[in-house]
MARZA-637603 format. One record per atom (N, C-alpha, C, O): residue in one letter; x negated, y negated, z. Coordinates in steps of 0.1 Angstrom, whole numbers, padded with zeros to 4 digits, always signed. Layout:
% MARZA-637603
aXYZ
...
//
This chain:
% MARZA-637603
x-0070+0090-0014
x-0069+0076-0018
x-0082+0071-0022
x-0083+0061-0029
x-0093+0077-0018
x-0106+0071-0022
x-0108+0075-0037
x-0116+0067-0043
x-0102+0084-0043
x-0105+0087-0057
x-0101+0076-0066
x-0107+0076-0077
x-0094+0067-0063
x-0090+0055-0071
x-0099+0044-0071
x-0099+0035-0079
x-0108+0044-0060
x-0119+0033-0060
x-0127+0031-0072
x-0131+0020-0076
x-0129+0043-0079
x-0139+0041-0090
x-0132+0033-0102
x-0138+0028-0111
x-0118+0033-0101
x-0111+0027-0112
x-0109+0011-0110
x-0111+0003-0119
x-0104+0008-0097
x-0103-0006-0094
x-0100-0007-0078
x-0092+0000-0073
x-0107-0016-0072
x-0107-0018-0058
x-0095-0025-0053
x-0089-0021-0043
x-0091-0036-0061
x-0080-0044-0057
x-0066-0036-0056
x-0059-0038-0046
x-0063-0028-0065
x-0051-0021-0064
x-0050-0012-0051
x-0040-0011-0045
x-0062-0007-0047
x-0062+0001-0035
x-0058-0007-0023
x-0052-0002-0014
x-0061-0019-0023
x-0058-0028-0012
x-0043-0028-0009
x-0038-0029+0002
x-0036-0027-0020
x-0021-0027-0018
x-0016-0014-0011
x-0006-0014-0004
x-0023-0003-0014
x-0020+0010-0009
x-0020+0011+0007
x-0012+0017+0013
x-0030+0003+0012
x-0033+0004+0026
x-0020+0002+0036
x-0019+0008+0047
x-0011-0007+0031
x-0001-0010+0040
x+0013-0003+0035
x+0023-0006+0041
x+0012+0004+0025
x+0024+0012+0021
x+0025+0024+0029
x+0024+0035+0024
x+0026+0023+0042
x+0024+0034+0052
x+0036+0043+0053
x+0046+0039+0059
x+0037+0054+0048
x+0047+0064+0050
x+0041+0077+0048
x+0040+0082+0037
x+0037+0085+0060
x+0030+0096+0059
x+0038+0108+0054
x+0032+0118+0051
x+0051+0107+0053
x+0059+0118+0049
x+0058+0121+0034
x+0059+0112+0026
x+0055+0134+0031
x+0054+0137+0016
x+0069+0141+0012
x+0074+0151+0016
x+0074+0133+0003
x+0087+0136-0001
x+0088+0137-0016
x+0080+0130-0022
x+0097+0144-0022
x+0099+0145-0037
x+0105+0131-0041
x+0114+0126-0035
x+0098+0125-0051
x+0104+0112-0056
x+0118+0113-0062
x+0122+0124-0066
x+0125+0103-0062
x+0139+0102-0067
x+0137+0098-0081
x+0131+0088-0083
x+0143+0106-0090
x+0142+0102-0104
x+0153+0091-0107
x+0150+0081-0114
x+0165+0092-0101
x+0175+0082-0104
x+0183+0079-0090
x+0193+0086-0088
x+0179+0070-0083
x+0186+0066-0071
x+0201+0062-0075
x+0203+0056-0085
x+0210+0065-0067
x+0224+0062-0070
x+0225+0047-0074
x+0221+0039-0066
x+0231+0045-0085
x+0233+0031-0091
x+0241+0023-0081
x+0251+0027-0074
x+0237+0009-0079
x+0245-0001-0071
x+0247-0012-0079
x+0240-0016-0088
x+0259-0018-0077
x+0263-0031-0084
x+0263-0027-0100
x+0255-0033-0107
x+0271-0018-0104
x+0270-0014-0117
x+0276-0025-0126
x+0284-0033-0122
x+0271-0026-0139
x+0276-0036-0148
x+0267-0048-0148
x+0268-0056-0157
x+0258-0049-0139
x+0249-0062-0140
x+0235-0058-0141
x+0229-0053-0132
x+0230-0060-0154
x+0217-0056-0157
x+0206-0065-0152
x+0194-0060-0151
x+0210-0077-0148
x+0200-0086-0143
x+0205-0093-0130
x+0208-0105-0130
x+0206-0086-0119
x+0212-0092-0108
x+0201-0101-0101
x+0189-0098-0102
x+0205-0112-0094
x+0197-0120-0086
x+0198-0118-0072
x+0209-0117-0066
x+0187-0118-0065
x+0186-0116-0051
x+0180-0129-0045
x+0170-0134-0050
x+0186-0133-0034
x+0180-0145-0026
x+0173-0140-0015
x+0179-0133-0006
x+0161-0144-0014
x+0152-0140-0002
x+0151-0152+0006
x+0144-0162+0002
x+0157-0152+0019
x+0155-0164+0026
x+0145-0162+0037
x+0147-0153+0046
x+0134-0169+0035
x+0122-0168+0043
x+0120-0179+0053
x+0126-0190+0052
x+0112-0177+0063
x+0108-0188+0072
x+0101-0199+0066
x+0099-0209+0073
x+0098-0199+0053
x+0091-0211+0046
x+0100-0215+0035
x+0095-0224+0027
x+0111-0210+0033
x+0121-0214+0022
x+0126-0203+0014
x+0124-0191+0017
x+0134-0207+0005
x+0143-0196-0003
x+0135-0193-0016
x+0129-0201-0022
x+0136-0180-0019
x+0130-0174-0031
x+0142-0166-0038
x+0148-0157-0032
x+0144-0168-0051
x+0154-0161-0059
x+0147-0152-0069
x+0139-0157-0078
x+0149-0140-0069
x+0143-0131-0079
x+0154-0126-0088
x+0165-0124-0083
x+0151-0124-0101
x+0160-0117-0111
x+0154-0104-0114
x+0143-0103-0119
x+0162-0094-0112
x+0158-0081-0114
x+0161-0076-0128
x+0171-0080-0133
x+0153-0067-0134
x+0154-0063-0147
x+0158-0049-0147
x+0148-0040-0147
x+0170-0045-0147
x+0175-0031-0146
x+0175-0025-0159
x+0177-0013-0160
x+0174-0032-0171
x+0172-0027-0183
x+0158-0020-0185
x+0157-0009-0191
x+0148-0027-0181
x+0135-0022-0182
x+0130-0013-0170
x+0121-0004-0172
x+0136-0015-0159
x+0131-0008-0146
x+0143-0004-0138
x+0145-0009-0127
x+0152+0004-0143
x+0164+0007-0136
x+0163+0014-0124
x+0170+0012-0114
x+0153+0024-0122
x+0151+0031-0110
x+0145+0022-0099
x+0149+0023-0088
x+0136+0014-0102
x+0129+0004-0093
x+0139-0006-0089
x+0140-0008-0077
x+0146-0012-0097
x+0155-0022-0094
x+0167-0017-0085
x+0170-0024-0075
x+0172-0005-0088
x+0182+0001-0080
x+0176+0004-0066
x+0182+0002-0056
x+0164+0008-0066
x+0158+0011-0052
x+0157-0002-0044
x+0161-0002-0032
x+0152-0012-0050
x+0151-0026-0044
x+0165-0029-0038
x+0167-0032-0026
x+0175-0029-0047
x+0188-0033-0044
x+0194-0026-0032
x+0201-0032-0024
x+0192-0013-0031
x+0198-0005-0018
x+0191-0010-0005
x+0197-0011+0005
x+0179-0012-0006
x+0171-0018+0006
x+0179-0032+0009
x+0183-0034+0021
x+0182-0041-0001
x+0188-0054+0001
x+0201-0051+0007
x+0205-0058+0016
x+0209-0042+0001
x+0224-0040+0005
x+0225-0035+0019
x+0234-0038+0026
x+0216-0026+0023
x+0216-0021+0036
x+0209-0029+0046
x+0208-0024+0058
x+0205-0041+0042
x+0199-0050+0053
x+0186-0045+0057
x+0181-0049+0068
x+0179-0037+0050
x+0166-0032+0055
x+0154-0041+0053
x+0143-0038+0057
x+0156-0052+0046
x+0146-0062+0045
x+0148-0074+0054
x+0139-0082+0055
x+0159-0074+0061
x+0161-0085+0070
x+0152-0085+0082
x+0150-0074+0088
x+0147-0095+0086
x+0138-0098+0097
x+0126-0088+0095
x+0121-0082+0105
x+0121-0088+0084
x+0108-0082+0081
x+0097-0094+0079
x+0101-0105+0079
x+0085-0090+0076
x+0075-0100+0074
x+0068-0098+0061
x+0068-0087+0056
x+0060-0109+0056
x+0050-0107+0046
x+0036-0105+0053
x+0030-0114+0059
x+0033-0092+0052
x+0022-0087+0060
x+0007-0087+0052
x-0003-0084+0058
x+0008-0090+0040
x-0005-0091+0033
x-0004-0103+0024
x+0005-0104+0016
x-0014-0112+0025
x-0015-0125+0017
x-0029-0126+0012
x-0038-0128+0020
x-0030-0126-0001
x-0043-0126-0007
x-0042-0137-0018
x-0037-0135-0029
x-0047-0150-0015
x-0046-0160-0025
x-0052-0157-0039
x-0063-0152-0040
x-0044-0160-0049
x-0049-0158-0063
x-0047-0142-0066
x-0052-0138-0076
x-0041-0135-0058
x-0038-0121-0061
x-0023-0118-0058
x-0015-0118-0068
x-0020-0115-0045
x-0006-0111-0043
x-0002-0115-0029
x-0009-0118-0020
x+0011-0116-0028
x+0017-0117-0014
x+0027-0105-0013
x+0036-0103-0021
x+0025-0098-0003
x+0032-0084-0001
x+0040-0084+0012
x+0036-0090+0022
x+0052-0077+0011
x+0060-0077+0022
x+0070-0066+0021
x+0069-0057+0013
x+0080-0066+0030
x+0092-0056+0030
x+0089-0044+0039
x+0098-0035+0041
x+0078-0042+0045
x+0075-0030+0052
x+0073-0029+0067
x+0072-0019+0074
x+0074-0041+0072
x+0071-0043+0087
x+0081-0054+0093
x+0085-0063+0087
x+0085-0051+0106
x+0090-0061+0114
x+0079-0070+0119
x+0067-0068+0117
x+0084-0081+0126
x+0074-0090+0133
x+0065-0082+0144
x+0054-0086+0148
x+0071-0073+0149
x+0064-0064+0159
x+0056-0052+0153
x+0052-0043+0159
x+0056-0053+0139
x+0048-0043+0132
x+0054-0029+0132
x+0047-0019+0130
x+0067-0029+0135
x+0074-0016+0133
x+0079-0014+0119
x+0083-0024+0112
x+0079-0001+0115
x+0082+0002+0102
x+0097+0006+0100
x+0100+0016+0106
x+0106+0000+0093
x+0119+0003+0091
x+0120+0017+0084
x+0110+0021+0077
x+0132+0024+0086
x+0134+0038+0079
x+0134+0035+0064
x+0139+0026+0059
x+0128+0044+0057
x+0128+0042+0042
x+0134+0055+0035
x+0134+0066+0040
x+0138+0052+0023
x+0144+0063+0015
x+0132+0071+0008
x+0120+0068+0009
x+0136+0081+0001
x+0126+0090-0005
x+0119+0080-0016
x+0125+0071-0021
x+0106+0083-0018
x+0099+0075-0029
x+0105+0077-0042
x+0111+0087-0045
x+0102+0068-0051
x+0107+0068-0065
x+0097+0070-0076
x+0085+0068-0074
x+0102+0075-0087
x+0093+0075-0098
x+0087+0062-0102
x+0092+0051-0100
x+0075+0064-0108
x+0069+0052-0112
x+0072+0047-0126
x+0070+0055-0135
x+0077+0035-0127
x+0081+0030-0140
x+0072+0019-0145
x+0076+0011-0153
x+0059+0020-0141
x+0049+0009-0146
x+0047+0009-0161
x+0041-0001-0166
x+0052+0019-0168
x+0050+0019-0182
x+0062+0013-0190
x+0065+0016-0201
x+0069+0004-0183
x+0082-0001-0189
x+0080-0013-0198
x+0089-0020-0203
x+0067-0017-0199
x+0064-0029-0207
x+0063-0042-0200
x+0058-0052-0206
x+0068-0042-0187
x+0066-0054-0178
x+0053-0055-0172
x+0048-0046-0166
x+0046-0066-0174
x+0032-0068-0169
x+0031-0075-0155
x+0041-0081-0151
x+0020-0072-0149
x+0018-0079-0135
x+0013-0093-0138
x+0002-0096-0137
x+0023-0102-0142
x+0021-0115-0145
x+0024-0125-0133
x+0030-0122-0123
x+0019-0137-0134
x+0023-0146-0122
x+0037-0147-0120
x+0045-0149-0129
x+0041-0147-0107
x+0055-0149-0102
x+0064-0136-0107
x+0076-0138-0109
x+0059-0125-0109
x+0067-0113-0110
x+0067-0106-0098
x+0059-0108-0089
x+0077-0097-0097
x+0078-0089-0084
x+0077-0074-0088
x+0083-0070-0098
x+0069-0066-0080
x+0066-0053-0083
x+0064-0045-0070
x+0061-0051-0060
x+0064-0032-0071
x+0063-0023-0060
x+0049-0019-0056
x+0041-0015-0064
x+0046-0020-0043
x+0034-0014-0037
x+0036+0001-0036
x+0048+0006-0036
x+0025+0009-0035
x+0026+0023-0034
x+0013+0028-0028
x+0003+0021-0025
x+0013+0042-0026
x+0001+0048-0022
x-0007+0052-0035
x-0003+0048-0046
x-0017+0059-0033
x-0026+0065-0043
x-0018+0073-0052
x-0020+0073-0064
x-0008+0081-0047
x+0001+0090-0055
x+0010+0079-0063
x+0017+0070-0057
x+0010+0080-0076
x+0018+0070-0085
x+0033+0069-0081
x+0039+0058-0082
x+0038+0082-0077
x+0053+0082-0074
x+0055+0081-0059
x+0062+0090-0054
x+0050+0071-0053
x+0051+0070-0039
x+0057+0057-0034
x+0056+0054-0022
x+0062+0048-0043
x+0067+0036-0038
x+0081+0038-0030
x+0089+0046-0034
x+0082+0030-0019
x+0094+0031-0011
x+0100+0017-0010
x+0109+0012-0018
x+0096+0010+0001
x+0103-0003+0004
x+0094-0015+0002
x+0099-0026+0001
x+0080-0013+0001
x+0072-0025+0001
x+0069-0031-0014
x+0066-0023-0023
x+0072-0043-0015
x+0071-0050-0028
x+0060-0061-0027
x+0054-0063-0016
x+0056-0067-0038
x+0047-0078-0039
x+0050-0088-0049
x+0057-0084-0059
x+0046-0100-0047
x+0046-0111-0058
x+0033-0112-0063
x+0023-0112-0056
x+0032-0113-0076
x+0019-0114-0083
x+0017-0129-0083
x+0026-0137-0086
x+0004-0134-0079
x+0000-0148-0080
x-0008-0151-0091
x-0012-0163-0093
x-0012-0142-0099
x-0021-0144-0111
x-0017-0132-0121
x-0009-0124-0119
x-0024-0133-0133
x-0022-0122-0142
x-0031-0111-0138
x-0043-0111-0141
x-0025-0101-0131
x-0032-0090-0125
x-0032-0078-0133
x-0025-0069-0130
x-0040-0079-0145
x-0040-0068-0154
x-0044-0055-0149
x-0041-0044-0153
x-0053-0057-0137
x-0059-0045-0131
x-0047-0036-0125
x-0049-0024-0123
x-0037-0042-0123
x-0025-0035-0117
x-0015-0028-0128
x-0006-0021-0124
x-0018-0031-0140
x-0009-0026-0151
x-0015-0012-0154
x-0026-0008-0151
x-0006-0004-0161
x-0011+0009-0164
x-0021+0009-0176
x-0022+0000-0184
x-0030+0020-0177
x-0038+0022-0188
x-0039+0037-0192
x-0032+0045-0187
x-0047+0039-0202
x-0046+0053-0206
x-0052+0063-0195
x-0051+0076-0195
x-0059+0058-0186
x-0066+0066-0175
x-0058+0067-0162
x-0060+0077-0155
x-0049+0057-0160
x-0042+0057-0147
x-0029+0049-0147
x-0026+0041-0156
x-0020+0052-0138
x-0007+0047-0136
x-0009+0033-0131
x-0019+0030-0124
x+0000+0024-0133
x-0001+0010-0128
x+0009+0009-0116
x+0013+0019-0110
x+0013-0004-0114
x+0022-0007-0104
x+0034-0013-0110
x+0033-0022-0118
x+0047-0007-0107
x+0058-0011-0115
x+0064-0025-0112
x+0067-0028-0100
x+0064-0033-0122
x+0070-0047-0122
x+0085-0044-0125
x+0089-0036-0134
x+0094-0052-0118
x+0108-0049-0119
x+0116-0062-0119
x+0129-0062-0118
x+0109-0073-0120
x+0117-0086-0120
x+0108-0098-0119
x+0095-0096-0120
x+0113-0109-0118
x+0105-0122-0117
x+0111-0132-0109
x+0123-0131-0107
x+0103-0141-0104
x+0108-0152-0094
x+0114-0162-0104
x+0108-0166-0114
x+0127-0166-0102
x+0133-0176-0111
x+0135-0189-0103
x+0139-0200-0109
x+0134-0189-0090
x+0135-0201-0081
x+0127-0199-0069
x+0126-0187-0065
x+0120-0209-0064
x+0113-0208-0052
x+0098-0204-0055
x+0091-0198-0046
x+0093-0207-0067
x+0079-0204-0070
x+0069-0212-0059
x+0059-0207-0054
x+0074-0225-0057
x+0067-0232-0047
x+0065-0226-0034
x+0055-0227-0027
x+0076-0218-0029
x+0077-0211-0017
x+0066-0200-0018
x+0058-0199-0009
x+0067-0192-0028
x+0058-0181-0029
x+0043-0187-0028
x+0034-0181-0022
x+0041-0198-0035
x+0027-0204-0036
x+0023-0208-0021
x+0011-0205-0016
x+0033-0215-0014
x+0030-0219-0001
x+0027-0208+0009
x+0018-0209+0017
x+0033-0196+0008
x+0031-0185+0016
x+0016-0180+0013
x+0009-0174+0021
x+0012-0182+0000
x-0001-0176-0004
x-0012-0184+0002
x-0024-0180+0001
x-0009-0196+0008
x-0019-0205+0013
x-0019-0205+0028
x-0027-0213+0033
x-0012-0196+0036
x-0012-0196+0049
x-0026-0190+0054
x-0032-0183+0047
x-0029-0194+0067
x-0041-0188+0072
x-0039-0173+0075
x-0028-0169+0080
x-0049-0165+0072
x-0049-0151+0075
x-0061-0146+0082
x-0072-0152+0083
x-0060-0134+0088
x-0071-0129+0095
x-0069-0114+0097
x-0059-0108+0092
x-0078-0108+0105
x-0077-0094+0109
x-0066-0091+0119
x-0065-0098+0129
x-0059-0081+0116
x-0048-0076+0125
x-0051-0063+0132
x-0052-0053+0125
x-0052-0063+0145
x-0055-0050+0152
x-0043-0041+0150
x-0045-0029+0149
x-0030-0046+0149
x-0019-0038+0148
x-0019-0030+0135
x-0014-0018+0135
x-0024-0036+0124
x-0025-0029+0112
x-0039-0024+0109
x-0041-0017+0099
x-0049-0028+0117
x-0062-0025+0114
x-0066-0028+0100
x-0072-0020+0092
x-0062-0041+0097
x-0065-0046+0084
x-0067-0061+0083
x-0062-0069+0092
x-0073-0066+0072
x-0075-0081+0071
x-0062-0086+0063
x-0052-0079+0060
x-0063-0099+0059
x-0054-0106+0052
x-0040-0107+0056
x-0031-0110+0048
x-0038-0106+0070
x-0026-0107+0076
x-0023-0121+0081
x-0032-0126+0088
x-0012-0128+0078
x-0010-0141+0083
x-0011-0142+0098
x-0006-0133+0105
x-0018-0153+0103
x-0020-0155+0116
x-0007-0159+0123
x-0006-0155+0135
x+0002-0166+0117
x+0015-0170+0121
x+0025-0162+0112
x+0025-0165+0100
x+0033-0153+0117
x+0041-0146+0108
x+0050-0153+0099
x+0056-0162+0102
x+0050-0149+0086
x+0059-0154+0076
x+0070-0144+0075
x+0068-0133+0070
x+0082-0148+0079
x+0093-0139+0079
x+0103-0139+0067
x+0106-0150+0061
x+0107-0127+0064
x+0118-0126+0054
x+0130-0124+0063
x+0132-0113+0068
x+0138-0135+0065
x+0149-0135+0074
x+0160-0127+0069
x+0167-0120+0077
x+0163-0128+0056
x+0175-0121+0051
x+0172-0119+0035
x+0165-0127+0029
x+0178-0109+0030
x+0179-0106+0015
x+0193-0104+0010
x+0200-0096+0016
x+0198-0111+0002
x+0212-0110-0002
x+0214-0111-0018
x+0207-0119-0025
x+0222-0102-0024
x+0225-0103-0038
x+0234-0116-0040
x+0244-0118-0033
x+0231-0123-0050
x+0239-0134-0054
x+0250-0130-0063
x+0248-0124-0073
x+0262-0134-0060
x+0274-0130-0067
x+0274-0136-0081
x+0279-0130-0091
x+0269-0149-0082
x+0269-0156-0094
x+0254-0158-0099
x+0245-0160-0091
x+0253-0159-0111
x+0238-0162-0117
x+0232-0174-0112
x+0239-0185-0112
x+0221-0173-0107
x+0215-0186-0100
x+0210-0196-0112
x+0205-0207-0108
//
């Protein structure tokens, strides 16, 4: 993981919490779910309000399918947003309130070259230093984070959708008080847990 420090420090911060020590072969094409809908919407019901994201399965089919299977299997229910960095990202999906890690699927291939940029209010996947190591953890961009986009020298972080409702909720989460967590041995953890109570696919366009 240290090798990426010379390229950019902030992306490495995302890696610290994508904790899954198992080395597995990435999945090229997770089994498709909800066929026929290229832009499904997902309602994230949080302890601070509702957020709706629209996924782009046309540009990021693997990443969107991966996110959807976690949603459909209820694996994001009762998790927390464990990393909050104002002006950068809000990250979640990987821990319960007691900092337990839900079971994850095999990591997926990196789709960061799909043309979608890490712009404000987009949703993207966190990962390890290995570019093909994203599993369940995702983040919301709070700014134009070009350092997280791919370049000729390194892979980026795959964007797979955008926030279409609840931008004010994402902003409010980004402003909560944070500090060092002994459980995670890391900073930028909300002092009062911000919970993702449930995640559900919306049947009708939002």
